[in-house]
C-alpha positions in Angstrom: 86.3 101.0 68.9 86.2 97.5 68.1 90.2 97.2 68.2 90.4 97.7 71.8 92.0 95.1 74.2 89.8 93.4 76.4 86.7 95.4 76.0 84.1 92.8 76.1 86.0 91.2 79.8 85.9 95.2 80.3 81.4 95.2 79.8 81.6 92.4 81.8 82.7 93.4 84.4 80.9 96.3 84.6 78.0 94.2 84.3 78.8 92.6 87.7 79.7 95.7 89.4 78.0 99.0 88.7 81.0 100.5 91.1 83.4 99.8 88.4 83.8 102.6 85.7 86.2 102.3 83.0 87.4 105.7 80.7 88.5 104.8 76.9 91.1 106.6 76.0 94.1 107.0 73.2 96.9 108.8 73.9 97.1 110.3 70.1 95.8 113.9 70.0 93.8 114.8 67.2 95.7 116.3 65.5 98.3 113.9 65.2 97.1 112.6 61.3 100.1 111.0 60.5 100.7 109.2 63.3 96.8 107.9 63.9 96.7 107.1 60.4 99.9 104.5 60.9 98.7 102.6 63.6 95.0 102.8 62.8 93.2 104.9 64.7 89.6 105.6 63.8 89.4 108.6 62.8 86.0 109.4 64.0 87.6 108.6 67.9 84.7 110.4 70.0 86.5 109.4 73.4 89.4 110.9 75.7 92.7 111.9 73.7 95.7 112.1 75.3 97.3 110.7 78.4 95.4 110.5 81.5 96.0 113.7 83.8 94.0 115.3 86.5 91.7 117.0 84.5 90.9 113.8 82.7 90.3 112.3 86.4 87.9 114.7 87.7 86.1 114.8 84.4 84.8 111.4 85.0 85.1 111.0 88.8 83.5 112.9 91.6 84.8 114.2 94.1 83.7 111.9 96.9 84.4 109.2 94.5 87.9 110.2 94.0 88.1 110.4 98.1 87.1 106.4 98.6 88.0 104.9 95.2 90.7 102.3 95.1 92.7 102.5 91.9 94.2 100.0 89.5 97.1 100.9 87.2 97.8 98.2 84.4 100.5 98.9 82.1 103.9 100.3 81.2 105.9 101.0 83.8 106.9 104.6 82.7 103.1 105.3 82.5 102.4 103.1 85.7 104.8 105.6 87.9 103.3 109.0 86.4 99.4 107.9 87.3 100.8 106.5 90.6 102.7 110.2 91.0 99.3 111.9 90.0 97.1 110.0 92.2 100.1 110.7 95.3 100.8 114.3 94.3 97.5 115.7 92.5 94.7 113.2 94.5 96.6 112.5 98.0 95.8 109.1 97.2 97.5 106.7 99.4 99.6 103.7 99.1 97.2 101.1 100.1 94.2 102.0 97.9 96.7 101.9 94.8 97.1 98.4 93.1 99.4 98.2 90.7 100.5 95.7 87.2 103.7 96.8 85.4 103.7 95.1 81.5 107.7 95.0 81.3 109.1 94.3 78.2 108.0 97.5 76.3 
């Protein structure tokens, strides 16, 4: 995971705030070998693969964590909108518990 952006900074945040949880994922599926090789994804990746969905969130968060968390979504507009929709529709998370930051220009 040496190519993970801001991994060191996230690690510092995790050390300061024990309530923070970070789950690293890559979008490429395991059988996506051609794409993965082209962008240098480690074939030994043992973390989550695929788009973040309800299954990934429920795997890494207990019900009380979902009910009491503030969610921070950061990325390209389409991803941010998909995650907001998932949180609203899949978990009934109110707007005031979702923070967003969009990367434009993609």
